C-alpha positions as CSV (number, residue, x, y, z in Angstrom):
1,X,-4.7,-7.4,10.4
2,X,-1.8,-8.2,12.7
3,X,1.8,-8.3,11.7
4,X,3.5,-11.5,12.8
5,X,6.5,-12.0,10.5
6,X,9.4,-9.6,10.7
7,X,8.6,-6.4,8.8
8,X,10.7,-4.7,6.2
9,X,11.5,-1.9,8.7
10,X,12.7,-4.4,11.3
11,X,14.9,-6.1,8.7
12,X,16.4,-2.8,7.6
13,X,17.1,-1.8,11.2
14,X,18.9,-5.1,11.7
15,X,21.3,-3.8,9.1
16,X,20.4,-6.5,6.5
17,X,21.2,-4.9,3.1
18,X,17.9,-4.6,1.1
19,X,17.7,-5.2,-2.6
20,X,14.3,-4.4,-4.1
21,X,12.6,-3.9,-7.5
22,X,9.9,-1.6,-8.7
23,X,7.5,-2.3,-11.6
24,X,4.8,-0.2,-13.2
25,X,1.3,-1.6,-14.1
26,X,1.1,-2.5,-17.8
27,X,-1.5,-1.0,-20.0
28,X,-2.5,-4.1,-21.9
29,X,-2.3,-7.9,-21.8
30,X,1.0,-8.0,-23.7
31,X,2.6,-5.6,-21.2
32,X,1.3,-7.7,-18.4
33,X,2.8,-10.9,-19.9
34,X,6.2,-9.1,-20.1
35,X,5.8,-8.0,-16.4
36,X,5.2,-11.5,-15.2
37,X,8.2,-12.7,-17.2
38,X,10.3,-10.0,-15.6
39,X,9.0,-10.9,-12.1
40,X,9.9,-14.6,-12.8
41,X,13.4,-13.7,-13.8
42,X,14.0,-11.5,-10.8
43,X,12.4,-13.7,-8.2
44,X,15.5,-16.1,-7.9
45,X,17.5,-13.0,-6.8
46,X,15.5,-13.1,-3.5
47,X,14.8,-9.4,-3.3
48,X,13.7,-8.0,0.0
49,X,10.6,-6.6,-1.6
50,X,9.0,-5.6,-4.8
51,X,6.5,-2.8,-5.6
52,X,4.0,-1.8,-8.3
53,X,3.3,1.8,-9.0
54,X,0.0,3.5,-9.4
55,X,0.9,4.9,-12.8
56,X,0.8,8.6,-13.9
57,X,-1.8,10.7,-12.1
58,X,-3.1,7.7,-10.2
59,X,-4.2,5.9,-13.3
60,X,-4.2,2.0,-13.5
61,X,-4.9,1.8,-9.8
62,X,-7.2,-1.2,-10.2
63,X,-4.6,-3.1,-12.2
64,X,-1.9,-2.1,-9.6
65,X,-4.0,-3.5,-6.7
66,X,-4.8,-6.7,-8.6
67,X,-1.1,-7.4,-9.6
68,X,0.2,-6.6,-6.2
69,X,-2.3,-9.0,-4.7
70,X,-1.3,-11.7,-7.2
71,X,2.3,-11.2,-6.3
72,X,1.4,-11.8,-2.6
73,X,-0.6,-14.9,-3.5
74,X,1.4,-16.7,-6.1
75,X,5.1,-15.8,-5.6
76,X,7.6,-15.9,-2.8
77,X,8.1,-12.2,-3.0
78,X,7.1,-9.6,-0.5
79,X,5.0,-6.9,-2.2
80,X,4.7,-3.3,-1.1
81,X,1.5,-1.8,-2.3
82,X,1.6,1.7,-3.7
83,X,-1.2,4.2,-2.8
84,X,-1.6,7.8,-3.8
85,X,-4.2,10.5,-3.1
86,X,-4.8,11.5,-6.7
87,X,-8.5,11.8,-7.6
88,X,-9.6,9.6,-4.7
89,X,-11.9,10.2,-1.8
90,X,-11.0,9.2,1.7
91,X,-13.5,6.3,1.4
92,X,-11.9,5.1,-1.8
93,X,-8.5,5.2,-0.3
94,X,-9.7,3.2,2.7
95,X,-11.2,0.7,0.3
96,X,-7.8,0.2,-1.4
97,X,-6.1,-0.3,1.9
98,X,-8.7,-2.9,2.8
99,X,-8.2,-4.6,-0.5
100,X,-4.5,-4.8,0.2
101,X,-5.1,-6.2,3.6
102,X,-7.5,-8.9,2.2
103,X,-4.8,-9.9,-0.3
104,X,-2.2,-10.3,2.3
105,X,-0.3,-7.2,1.4
106,X,1.1,-5.9,4.7
107,X,3.4,-3.2,3.5
108,X,2.3,0.0,1.7
109,X,4.1,3.0,0.2
110,X,2.0,6.1,1.1
111,X,2.4,8.8,-1.5
112,X,0.6,12.0,-2.4
113,X,1.2,11.5,-6.1
114,X,1.7,13.9,-9.0
115,X,-1.1,16.2,-10.0
116,X,-3.2,14.8,-12.9
117,X,-1.7,17.4,-15.3
118,X,1.8,16.5,-14.3
119,X,4.3,17.8,-11.7
120,X,4.4,21.3,-13.1
121,X,0.7,21.9,-12.5
122,X,-0.8,22.9,-9.1
123,X,-1.9,20.2,-6.7
124,X,-5.6,19.9,-6.3
125,X,-6.9,17.4,-3.7
126,X,-10.1,15.5,-4.3
127,X,-13.0,17.4,-2.7
128,X,-13.6,14.5,-0.3
129,X,-10.0,13.3,-0.2
130,X,-6.7,13.9,1.6
131,X,-4.2,16.7,0.9
132,X,-0.7,15.4,1.9
133,X,1.2,12.2,2.1
134,X,1.3,12.6,5.9
135,X,-2.5,12.4,5.9
136,X,-2.3,9.0,4.2
137,X,0.3,7.8,6.6
138,X,-2.0,8.7,9.5
139,X,-4.9,7.0,7.9
140,X,-3.0,3.8,7.2
141,X,-1.6,3.9,10.7
142,X,-5.0,4.3,12.2
143,X,-6.3,1.2,10.4
144,X,-3.5,-0.8,12.0
145,X,-1.4,-3.7,10.8
146,X,0.5,-2.0,8.0
147,X,4.2,-1.3,7.8
148,X,4.2,2.1,6.0
149,X,6.8,3.5,3.7
150,X,7.0,7.0,2.2
151,X,8.9,8.8,-0.5
152,X,12.1,10.8,0.0
153,X,13.7,13.3,-2.3
154,X,17.5,13.7,-2.5
155,X,17.2,16.9,-4.5
156,X,14.1,18.1,-2.5
157,X,10.4,17.8,-3.4
158,X,9.4,20.1,-6.2
159,X,6.9,21.8,-3.8
160,X,9.4,22.3,-1.0
161,X,10.7,25.8,-0.5
162,X,14.1,24.6,0.8
163,X,15.9,21.3,1.3
164,X,15.5,21.8,5.0
165,X,11.7,22.2,4.6
166,X,11.7,19.0,2.6
167,X,13.6,17.2,5.4
168,X,11.2,18.5,8.0
169,X,8.3,17.0,6.0
170,X,10.0,13.6,5.9
171,X,10.6,13.8,9.7
172,X,6.9,14.6,10.2
173,X,5.9,11.6,8.1
174,X,8.1,9.4,10.3
175,X,6.6,10.8,13.4
176,X,3.1,10.1,12.0
177,X,3.9,6.4,11.6
178,X,6.1,5.9,8.5
179,X,8.8,3.2,9.2
180,X,10.9,3.5,6.1
181,X,11.4,5.7,3.0
182,X,12.4,5.1,-0.6
183,X,14.0,7.9,-2.5
184,X,13.2,9.1,-6.0
185,X,15.8,8.5,-8.6
186,X,19.1,10.4,-8.4
187,X,22.5,10.2,-9.8
188,X,25.1,11.5,-7.2
189,X,25.7,9.6,-4.0
190,X,26.4,13.0,-2.3
191,X,22.8,14.0,-2.8
192,X,21.6,10.9,-1.0
193,X,24.0,11.2,1.9
194,X,23.1,14.9,2.3
195,X,19.4,14.0,2.5
196,X,20.1,11.4,5.2
197,X,22.1,14.0,7.1
198,X,19.3,16.5,6.9
199,X,16.7,14.0,8.0
200,X,18.7,12.8,10.9
201,X,19.2,16.5,12.0
202,X,15.4,16.7,12.3
203,X,15.1,13.5,14.3
204,X,14.1,11.2,11.5
205,X,15.8,7.9,12.1
206,X,13.9,5.6,9.7
207,X,15.8,3.7,7.1
208,X,16.0,5.6,3.8
209,X,16.5,3.3,0.8
210,X,18.1,4.9,-2.3
211,X,16.2,4.5,-5.5
212,X,18.3,3.6,-8.6
213,X,17.5,3.9,-12.3
214,X,20.3,3.1,-14.7
215,X,20.5,5.3,-17.8
216,X,19.7,2.9,-20.7
217,X,17.8,5.5,-22.7
218,X,19.0,9.0,-21.9
219,X,15.9,10.9,-23.1
220,X,13.6,8.6,-21.2
221,X,15.5,8.9,-17.9
222,X,15.7,12.7,-18.3
223,X,12.0,12.8,-18.6
224,X,11.5,10.6,-15.6
225,X,13.9,12.6,-13.6
226,X,12.0,15.8,-14.5
227,X,8.8,14.2,-13.3
228,X,10.3,13.3,-10.0
229,X,11.8,16.8,-9.5
230,X,15.4,15.8,-10.1
231,X,17.9,16.4,-12.9
232,X,20.6,14.4,-14.6
233,X,23.8,16.3,-13.7
234,X,25.8,18.0,-16.4
235,X,28.9,16.0,-15.6
236,X,26.9,12.8,-16.4
237,X,25.3,14.3,-19.5
238,X,28.7,15.2,-20.8
239,X,29.8,11.6,-20.6
240,X,26.9,10.5,-22.8
241,X,27.4,13.3,-25.4
242,X,30.0,11.6,-27.6
243,X,28.1,8.3,-27.7
244,X,24.4,9.5,-27.7
245,X,23.7,7.9,-31.0
246,X,25.2,4.5,-30.1
247,X,22.6,2.6,-28.2
248,X,24.9,-0.2,-27.1
249,X,27.5,2.3,-25.8
250,X,24.8,4.3,-24.0
251,X,23.6,1.2,-22.3
252,X,27.1,0.0,-21.3
253,X,27.9,3.5,-19.8
254,X,24.6,3.6,-18.0
255,X,25.1,0.3,-16.3
256,X,28.7,1.2,-15.4
257,X,27.6,4.5,-13.8
258,X,24.7,2.9,-12.0
259,X,27.0,0.1,-10.6
260,X,29.5,2.7,-9.4
261,X,26.7,4.7,-7.7
262,X,25.4,1.6,-6.0
263,X,28.9,0.7,-4.7
264,X,29.3,4.2,-3.3
265,X,26.0,4.0,-1.6
266,X,26.6,0.6,0.0
267,X,30.1,1.6,1.0
268,X,28.6,4.6,2.7
269,X,26.2,2.4,4.7
270,X,23.0,2.9,2.8
271,X,20.5,0.3,4.0
272,X,20.1,-1.2,0.5
273,X,19.1,-0.4,-3.1
274,X,15.7,0.0,-4.8
275,X,15.8,-0.5,-8.6
276,X,13.4,1.2,-10.9
277,X,13.2,-1.7,-13.5
278,X,10.9,-0.2,-16.1
279,X,9.5,-3.8,-16.2
280,X,12.7,-5.2,-17.7
281,X,15.1,-7.4,-15.8
282,X,18.3,-7.7,-17.8
283,X,20.1,-4.5,-16.8
284,X,19.0,-4.9,-13.2
285,X,20.3,-8.4,-13.1
286,X,23.6,-7.3,-14.6
287,X,24.1,-4.6,-11.9
288,X,22.9,-7.0,-9.2
289,X,25.4,-9.7,-10.2
290,X,28.2,-7.3,-10.4
291,X,27.5,-6.1,-6.9
292,X,27.1,-9.6,-5.6
293,X,30.4,-10.7,-7.1
294,X,32.2,-7.9,-5.3
């Protein structure tokens, strides 16, 4: 496969602000119908790209690959295919990459993925598989024709001994062929900018796109933050305390805080914003329209 159109990495380096959306693969037909409705509602916003996750523990991978391919074939959107190492042999991983290639998916996000028992359990690679995200970057790079993205962690990867160790890993992934990174969710712009500073200190110059998840359901977001190795800061939790039983008020505050975070990031020259949509478009569209109006 040969890249002919401008890649996402090339667009980002041209300082074109990126706005992108992430979905998760639904578990049933009703969920898939909702997903396609959400995609249709977000497509007019002309996002730079969209992505579909592999699901917890690498589950739903077949549905992920199928939906990602359909996005490439039947919409105007640029899909980024997720790929993890969880419970897959090297041959199976190569097969998924070739499926993406055949479907016209030219961008992939190379992730190790969480252990099947969750992030608190020890990582166990497949006996015939790969062990680290950098191994997946090297494999995808060796096949040629992919623009490869990786994950970045504003509060550090859960397995990293220090924040500097985490930054060194990100720099190594860039040296192995990664051309952009997308961060896990976070809630303070200072955490993002500190990550970028650490990465640059280790020679990592790839664009690092901040990942945004507005707090619409506090318990849900706290759980997702925990899974990604981050935490909702106390100063934010304190704001939700008085209104925690008022769903409308929680939603309004969540959107306000997310919009403020996005503005701080863009004002600080972040290359764009990546929204974790949870397969629903309304809150994302509200934040997007507020930012565009500004």
